[in-house]
N, C-alpha and C positions, 0 to 999 in steps of 0.2 A: 910653256904657255898653253892654257886650255883652249879648246876649239871655240868656246864661247868668247873668251877674251880676244882671240885672233879675229873672229868675225866682227866683234865690236870695233877693233882698230880699223879693220878693212872698211866697215860701213862709214866710220868717221872720215876716213881718207876719201872714200867715194863721194860722200856728201860735199866735202870741201872742194874737190875737183869739179863737181857739177855746178857748185855755186860760184866759185872763183874763176875757173878756167872756161867753163861753158856758159857762164853767166845765166844760170837757170833761176827763174823767179822763185822766191821763197814759198809761195802758195803751191807751185807745181812740185817743188821738192817735198813739201809736207804731205802731198797726196801719195807719193810713191815710197816715202820713207819706211812705212811699216813692212813693206815686202821688197826691200831693196836687194837683199841677197837670197839665193835659193841654192839647192843642191841639184845639179843636172841629173836627168834620168839615165843618161848614158855616160859610162866611164870616160869615153874619148873626149867628152866636152868639159874636162877639168873636174876639180873637186868642189868649187864654189862658182856660181855665176850670177850675173845680173841681167835683167831684161830692161834696164832703165832706158836704153836707146830706143827700144820698140815703144815703150810707154810714153816717151817724150817726143816722138816724131811729130805728132799733131801740135804740140805746144811750141816746139822750136821750128816747125814748118820746114823740116829737112828729112831726107830719107833716113830711116833707122840705121842702115849700115854705115852711112856717112858719119852719123853721130857716134856710132860704135867705134869707128876708126879713130876719130879725134879723141874719144874717151880713152881708148887703149893706148894711144900715143902719150897722152898726159899721165896716165897711171904708170906706164913704163918708165917715165922720168921721175915720178914722185916716189914710187915704192923703194928704189935703191937708197933713197935719202931718209927713209922712215924706219920705224921700229919693225916694219914688216920685211926689211931687206933680206933677212936670212930665212924667212918663213914662206914667201911666195917665190916660186921658181920662175914662172913666166905668166904673161897675160896674152890671150889671143881672142880671136873672133870666130864665131860659128853661126851658120844659118843666116837668117835675115838681119841679125844684129845683136846676138847674145855675146856678152863679154865674159870670158871664162878665166878663172884663176886656178893655177896649178900649184898645189902645196909642194914645198921642197922636202927632200929626204931628211934634211936636218930637223925640220919641224916634226915629221913623223917619228923620227928617232927620239926626240925630246918628249913627245906625247907618250911614247911607250914607257919611258922612264917614269913619267908621272903616274900612269895607271897601274904600274907594278910596285909603286912605293908602299902602298898600304893595301892589305888584302881585303879588309872589310869595307873600306870606303875609298876606292881608287880615285874618286873625284869628289870635290866638295865645292859648295857655293856659299857666298856670303848671305847672311840672313836679310830677308826683305822686310821692310817696315810696313807690312800689309797683312791684316788678319783676314783669313778666308774661311767661310762656313760652307761646307759641301753637304747638302741635304740629299740623301738618296735612299732607295728602297721604299721607305715610308708606306709599306703595304698595310691595308686595313687589317686589324687583328681579327679576321673572320675565317681564317683557315691557314693551313701550312703554306709556305712560300712556293710559288710556281716557278717554272722555267724563266718566265719574263722577269720575275723578281730577282732570280739568280743572275741574269745578265746585268740588270741594273746594279746589283750588289758588287759585281766584279769591276764593272766600268767605274763606278764611284770610288771603290777602294783603290784601284790601280791609279786612277787620276789623282786621288788624294796623296798617295805614296809619292808620285812623281812631283807634284807641286811642293810637297814637303821637302823632298830631296833638293829641289831647285831653290829652297830658301824661304818659302812662304810659311807663315804661321797658320796651320790648317786645323780646323775642328770638323770632325765627322758627326753629323746629326741625323737622327731618325725622327721624322714627324709622325707621331702616333695618332692615327685617325680613330680615336676611341670614343667618338661622339656621333650622333646623328642616326639617320634612317637605317644604314647598313648594320649598325650595332644593335638596333632594335630588332631587325630581322634575324640577326644571329641569336639573340636571346629568345625570340619566339620559336625559332627553329629547334633550339635545344629543348625548350619547354614542351613542344609538341612531340618530339621523340621520347621525352621523358614520360609523357602520358601514354604513348604507345608501349613503352617498356612495362608500364603498370597494368597493361591489358586493355586499355581503352582503344576504341576504333575512332580514328580521326581522319579528316580530309587534310592531306599535307599539300600546301600550295606549291605550284611548280616554280615560283620565283624565290622560294626559300632555299637555304643551303642544303644540298643533297648528299654531301660526302659522308662516308662511314665514320669520319672523325666526329661528326655531330652526334651520332649514336654513342660513341665512346664517351664524349663529354656528358651526355645525358645520363649514362650509366653511373658516372661518378657522383651524380646527385640523387641517386635512388633512395638514399637514406634520409634525405632532407624532409622535414615535416611539411605537410600541405598547409600553406597559408597564403594570404593575399599578396605577399611579396615574392612568391616563388619565381615569377617571370623576371623580376629584377635580379634575383639570385642567379638565375640561368644566364642572364646577360653579363653580370659581373664575373661569374665563374668562367664563362666562355672567353671573355676578353683576357682574364688573368692567365688561364691555361694556354690559350693560343699564343699569347705573348711569350710565355715560357718556351713554347715549341719554336717560335721564330728566333728567339735569342739563341737557343741551342743549335738550330740549323745554321745560323750565321757564324757562330763560334766555330763549328766544325768546318765551315767554309772559309775560315781564316778572315772573317770580316768582323771588325770591331767598331763600335761607336763610342765617341766621347760623351755624347749627350742624347737623351731620349726626351723629346718634347711632346707633352700630352695636349691634344686638342681639348679634351674634357677640362683640364685645368685652365686652359686659355678661356674657354667659355665661362667658367665660374669666376675668373679673375676680375672681370669688368674691363679688361684691356681692349675688347672689341669696341665698346662704346667710347672708350678713350681715343682710339684711333679714328673713329668716325667723327668725333668732336674736333679732333686736330684738323682733319680735312675740311670740316665745316668752317673753322676759324680762318682757314686759308682761302675760302670761297669756292671750294670744289664739291660741295654737297648742296643738293636742293631737293625740295619736296614736289612730287607730282603724282596725281591720282592716288593719293594716300600712301605712296611708297617713298622711300628715301633713295635718291640717285647720286651716283658718283660721276662727275663730269670728266670721264676718261677721254672723251674726244679732244679735250684741250691738250692731251699728251700723245696724240697719234692713234688712238683706238678708233675703230670704225663706227662705234655708237656708244652712248653713255650706258652705264651699268647700274642695275638695282643692287643696293647693299642691304636694305631692310625692306621686306615685303609689306604689303598693306596689312597683313595679319600680325605684323610685329616680329616675325621670325627673320633670321639672317639668311642671306644667300651664301653660297660657297665663297664668294669673293670677300665678304666682310671679315671672317676670321683669318683669311689669308693676308689681308692688308695688316691686321693687327699682328699676325705672326711675323711678317717681314719687318714691321716697325720694331718689334721686340728684338729681332736679329741685329738691327742697326743700333738699338739702344744698348745692346750687349758689347758694342765696340767693333763689330765686324765691318770691314771696308768693302769686301767683295763677296757677294752671295752667288753660289752656284747650285742650281736645282737640277736634279735628274728626274725626268718625268717620262711616262709612257706616251705612245703616239696619240692616244685619245685626248691628250691635253694640249695638242698643238695650237688650237685656236684660242686657248686661254692665255697664251703668252703676252699678246699686246695689252690686255687689260691689267695684268700684273705689272708689266713694265710701266704702264701709265701710273699705277699706284705708287711704285717706287719713286717716280719723278715727282708725284704729288707730295710724297713724304719728304721732299727736299733733297733727294739724291739723284745723281746722274743716271741715265739709262744704263750706262756701262757698269754700274754697281751691281747689276743682276745679269747673270747668264743662265739661260735655261737650255739644258741639253735634252733633246728628245731621243730616248733609247728605244729603237724599234723592237718589235717582237721577235721571238725565236721560234722556229718550227723544229720539232724533234722528229728525226727519222730513225726508225728501228726496223731492221730486217726489211728494208725497202718500203716500209709503210709510214705514212704520216701519222703521228700520235695525236689523238684528239685533245683539245684544250678547252675545257668549260668549267670555270670555277664554281658556279652555282650548282651545276649538276654533279660536281665532284669527279668528273671523268678526265682528270689531267694527271700527268706524271709530276710529282712534286720535286722540288730541288733536292730534297733528301734522297729520293730514288735515283736521281741523276748522279749524285755524289757516290752512292753505294755501287752504282753500275760501272762508272768509268773512273772514279777516283777524283780527289780534289784538284790535283795538278791539271789533268786533262780538262776537267769541267771549267776551271778558271780560264785556262788558255783558250779553249774553244769559244767561250763567251765573248772574248775580245778580239778574235782573229778576223773580224769583219768590221767595217766602219760602223760606228754607233748608230748613225742615221740610216743604215741599210738593214734590210731584213736578214736575219741569220738562219741558215739551215744547219742544224746541229746533227751530225751523223754519229749516233751512239756507237755504231760498230767501228767506225774509223777511230774514234776517240779511245777505244780499247786496244787497238792494234799496237803491238810491240815491234814496229818496223819504221823505216824511213818515210813511209806514206803518212804516218801520224806526225804532224809538225812539232808538237811539244816533245814527243819521244826523240825526234831527230835532233832537236836543240839540246835536250838533256843528255843525249848520247854523246854529242860533241864535247860537252863539259866533262862527262865521265871519262871519255877517251883521253882528253888532255890530262886529267887528274892521274890516270894510270901511267901515261908517258912520263909525267913529272916524278911520280913515285918510284919509277923503275929506271930513272936516268943515271943514278949514281952521283948526281950533283945536288948539293944542298940548295934549297930555294933561296936561302940567305946569301948565297954566292952569286946568284943570277944578276943582281944589279951591277956587278962588275963586268958583265958581258959587254962585248963591243957590238952595238946595233948596226954599225956601218957595214958589217959583213953581210947584212940582209940586202941582197941585190937582185935575187931572182924575181921573175914576174909575179909568181904566186905569193912570194914573201911580201912584196910591195903592195900587192892587191889586198892581202890580209891586213897589212898596216893601215891602208887607206880606209878599209871597211871599219876597222876599230875606231879610226878618227871621226867617223860619221855618227858615233853614238850620241855625243852631246847635241848635235844638230837635231837628231830625232827627238830628243827630250824637249828641245825648244819648239818643235812642231807640235808635240803633244800639248805643250803650254799654250800655244797659239790657237790650236783647233779644239782644245779641251776634249781630246779623244785619244785614248791609249793604243788604239789600233795600230798606228804606224810602228810602235815599238815591237809588236809581234812580227811584222814584216821585216824589220831590221834584224832581229835576232835570228830569223830563219836565213836571211842573206849572209849574216856573219857565220852561222854554222856551215853554210854552203862554201863560203870562202875558206874556212878552216879545212874542210874535207878535201877541197881541191888542192890546197897547200900540202896537206899530209900525203896525198896521192902522188904529188910531183916532187916533193922535197923530203928526203929522209931526215928525220930529226936526230936519232941516236947514231950519228956518224963517228968515225974514229978521230976526225979533226976536232979536238976539244974546244977551241975558240968558236968554231962554227956551230958546234953542238950547243954550246952555252947560249949563243945568240938566238938560235932557233927555239931553245927552251924558253928563253926570255920572251920571245914573240908569242909563243902559245900560252905562256903565263898571263900575258896582257890580254889575250883573247879570252882565256878562262875567267879572269876577273870581270871583264865586261859582260860575258854571258851570265855569270853569277849575279851581278848587280842588276842586269836587265830582268832576269827571272824574279829576283827578289822584289823589284818594283811592281811586277805583275802579280806577286803573291804566289809564285810557283817555286817549288824546291829545285835546287841545283845539286843533284846527287853526285857523289864522288865515285860510286860504283853502280853498274847496271848489269 
């Protein structure tokens, strides 16, 4: 039985005991149901725990430990009579009222058999009837991708991989901001550099794009004849060429999109007016001071928002409403947007728009991906897009490699600032976390290759011979993989998977130092090879979900 299935059965049993035996009101149960089970931070506190007793103390007006004692007594009676009888070894209490569940060895052994069954997909999940659109990166086509874009790219890609693995129907989309003032500035920047290349003296505005790539783009247009449309040609050429650069950078970074959605096409389609008319019919649009307003306060925003200015031009919100209406019209049930920190205040108004479009607020999740600071040789690297004084994603890839870059971008919580140490990312030692994990995988591969036993024979091994402390610790660590994927799903943050993989690698190395694998005792040798094969499969799958390679040799 998978960890996911086990936790599902345990949650059902826990709910029934709370409802029937402790007579918990339905509304109180509904409040704690989403976070009924958790993984304890310390191994001594079991493999799964619940803090239900602490959360319900005020509702039941009883001390939490007293509730925990009654809950534990009931569960101890119910579990032996349920499908969990051979899976949960014991239930006990810790601290002020945590109820802890200890997995049985029988369950751990059965899980090992499951994850060694298939090499490429040691676990599988049923398809969910939910279409998900993950929109990420969406950088303006005004220059090469920056480090901030690189972090968004990895977070979005890894999150999409994990949701897809968990059974969701996932589409990855890039919203191309190829319209508006920044695109006009790009065109003007290229035009002025082109004039400079032709020998003219010009005043180059400080707020124009300063990077050397602007000169390169201008040089490509030197042969263009002078006409009244040259500025337009500069703009079109700039967007086209920069988009080619962005696509190539993402491809080399192992990030692929199923769809590229153009804002310019949206602007020309008439769908923005259609969306505003839809909201007007619903009574959420009004006129004031010559402008068109969206009544976003009706849906929790702090103030109403202008969608069409008094001069007839759209605000940023208008095309975003139309874009999200288009997403829903394409059949997506759940929209996930990854944005930079400068968009944090924009979330309530877009959530309001989603509700006004007739969808629940939960149909949209916005993930704020904090910025990353690069450190090189002890110095902070400058980041200024307009001035062109920033290290591009391409430069990071070339300096540290794709694997290290991808891993380092997700090894901190998405909503936390990331300090990216370029020197550490290049180290070929255990100090480098991605190297440490990959080395564990390569080491296991080498042991298996030189064991003298065919991998096809390992399913015949007897897992009950695994009794040493380090063996059981590694088994338990393997068993936590699925839980970590569920945490990613709940938090929409792949960060915890990097922590898990590092802990799994540590457990393997401790096991390897304490327990010799290639012993003379063939049954024991087979069992330990079986164990490390399971570990290898999970490391390989975890790295694959992060878009990082799992080498057989290092």
